[in-house]
Each structure stands twice: as structure tokens, then as C-alpha cells.
N, C-alpha and C positions, 0 to 999 in steps of 0.2 A: 309636695312632689318634688320641688327644688330642681326643676330642670330648665336649662336656658334654651331659649327658641329665637331664632332670627326671624323678625317681622318687617313688613314694609309698611311705612306710614303714608297711606294713600288718601290724600284729602279730595279726591275724586270718586271714591267708593263710598257709597251711602251706609253699607253695613261693613261691620268686621266680619272676617271669615277666617277658619281653620281647616286645614287638611284633614280629611278623615283618617288618614295614616298616623297623623299626630295624636287624634283623640284615641286611636288604638295603643299607641306607644304609651301614652300617658294611663292606660288602662282604665279609661273614664266613659266607656260606652254606656254604662249604666246611667249616666246622667244626662244622656242625650234626650231631648223632648221633640216631639212632633212640631212642624213649622208650617204655616202657610206663606211663609217669605218666597218671594220670587225676586231672583238676581238676574242682571243682565251685566256683560262684559263690555269693555269700551267699543266694541263692533256691533253693539247692540243684540249679542247672541244670548239665548237663555242658558242659566248656569243651574242645573240640576242641583237643589238642595236636599241634603238627607235628613236634615233637622237642625236644631239649635242646642247651644250648650253655653252654660253660665260658669265661667271658671275664674277662681283666685289667681290674679296676675300681679306680681311684685314689679313695681315700676318706680325706680328711685327708691325712696325709702318707705313708701306705703304699699299696700296690698288693696287692689280693686277687684271689685265683682264686675267682669264685663262679659257681655253676651256675644258670641259669635255663631255666624251661619256655618254649618259644617258641609263642606262640598269636597268631591273627589279630586279634582284637577286644579292645584294651585301651582305657580311656578316658585312659591316659596312657602314655608310652614304656615305662615299666618299674615294675615294683612289687618291692619288697624285702619277702621274707616272711620267716617264722620261721626257715626254714634259714639265713638270714643274721641275721637279728635276735637269734637266742637267744645270740649271743656279745655282745651288747649291752644298751642300753636307750635308752628315749624318755622326754626330760624335756620334758613338755609346757609347763611354767612357764617355762623357760628357752629352749623352742624349739630343742632340740637332739636329734640322734640320736648316741649314742655307740656304737661297735662296736669291739671288740679295742684299747681305748684312744684310740681316733681319734674326735673330736668333728666334726660337720658340722652347719650351723644348719638348722631347719626353716623353709622361706621361704614357705609357703603351707599353708593348711588346706582341707578339703573343702569348707567354707563359701566358701571364697574361689575355688573352682574353679567352683562352681555360678552 
């Protein structure tokens, strides 16, 4: 599909999530699966989950199969949660995310988003 997407690496999120609008943009609604996943935000409010989707994600030089919860209201297109980040680390000083040996730069911070 070769589409670039900005993501937020969130070590406080238990699961990765993608906006439903991005699933539509990628024309991958047919890959959506039902989900019993229950998510809450930082304020402990429930986040409705439309389903789950496993997508091929190019990170560094490798392609990973990562599962995302599909939600309606995200402030960014996608969030990488602990289900992905547990295989890596975030180096804030060097502004890099490393997952399974592959490094990618961190190109913005939350302050820069606001």
C-alpha cells in the first residue's frame, strides 16, 4: 500500500490503535475483525472500539504484522502501544524508537503537536 502515516509511540497505551478514517483511506475495511477489546483513555473514559485489524507495517528495513484497535476519535492517525513497543525502546535523548532491532526517528513531541 506504500502509505506513510504519522504515529505516536505511547508507552502508556496498552494497545495500538488506528483511526477508522485511515482504515477507510487504505481501503482495508474488509480486513476488520470483531473485537472484545475494551479501551480507556488517560482520563479513564471508555473508548468505543469498532474492531481490530492486522496490518503490514514497514518500520526501518523490515515489515511487521501489527494488530491495531480501530477507533473513531484519535488526535493522530495511529498510536503504537505497549503491544508493539514491548519489543523495543524509546530513546528520548537521541529521539529514536527502536523495535526488534530497527530504529526510526522521533520527528515530533506532544508539545510540538499542541
